[in-house]
N, C-alpha and C positions, 0 to 999 in steps of 0.2 A: 236623652242621648243626642238629640239633634244639636244641642248646644256644644257638644263635644266634637262632632264630626261634620255637622251641617245637614240641614233638612233634606236637601236634594241628593245626598250621598248614601242614604240608607235604602236597603231593599231586603226583604225577607226571602229566604230560599228554602227553609224547612223549619220544623218545629223548634229545634235547638240550634239551628244555623242562621247566621246573619251575614249578608254580603254587603260590602261597602265599596263603592267605586268613587274615588275622588282624585282630583288633581292636586299634586303637591310639587313643590320646587325641588325637593331632595328626598332621599331615603330617610334622612334624619327627621324631616317634617312628617313623613308617613308614620315612622315609629313613634314620634311624639303624639300624633293624633290617635294611634292605636292604644298607647299607654293611657291617654286621657279617658278614652272609652272604657278601658279595662278598670281603671280606678273608679269611674262613676258606677260601673256595674257592681263592683265589690264594696262600695261604701254603704254604710247603714242608711236607711233601716233594713234589717233583715226581713225578708218577705214571709208572712205567715201562710201556712198551708195545712189545712185540717188540724189546726191547733199546734202543729209543729213549726219550727222555724228552720230556715236553711240559708246558707250563704250562696250567693251567685258569684261565679268566677267566669272569666273569659280567657280563652286560649285561641289564638288566631294565627293565620298565615298570611303573609303579604307577597305580592308579586309586583313587578315594576315594568311598565312599558316605556320605551320600546325595547329595552334591553332583553326582556324575556318573552316578547311577543307583542302583537298589536291587535289581536282579536280576543274576544271574551273567552272563548273556550280554552285557548292556550294560557291566558293569564289566570283564569279560574283554576285550571289544573295545577299550575305552579303554586298558587296560594293554598290550594287544598292539600297538596303534598307537604307543604310546610306545616299546615295545621295538624295533620296526622303525625308528623315527626315530633311536633311539640307535645301532642297528647301522649304519644308513646314514650316520650322522655319523662313523663310524670311530673312535670313542673311547669309553672308559668314562665314564659320568656322574660328576661329582664331587659 
């Protein structure tokens, strides 16, 4: 994953959640970075678990500084709201 987003940009926040903080030049750059990570997570091999196999997918939410805030809590809240909007939509963002 670090090849997709950069080693210094990843941080874990919970068992199934992953936080990334990175500097990009534009929203398009951020979307491209998120899509690269999503594609890496979804690509084979499928992970075995107790003899079963399952597919890993990634749904995320992005926020942008300074337009949406300059502190971690504000930016994280904006991204988290987008994450849950995507989850409730039932599909991966394109």
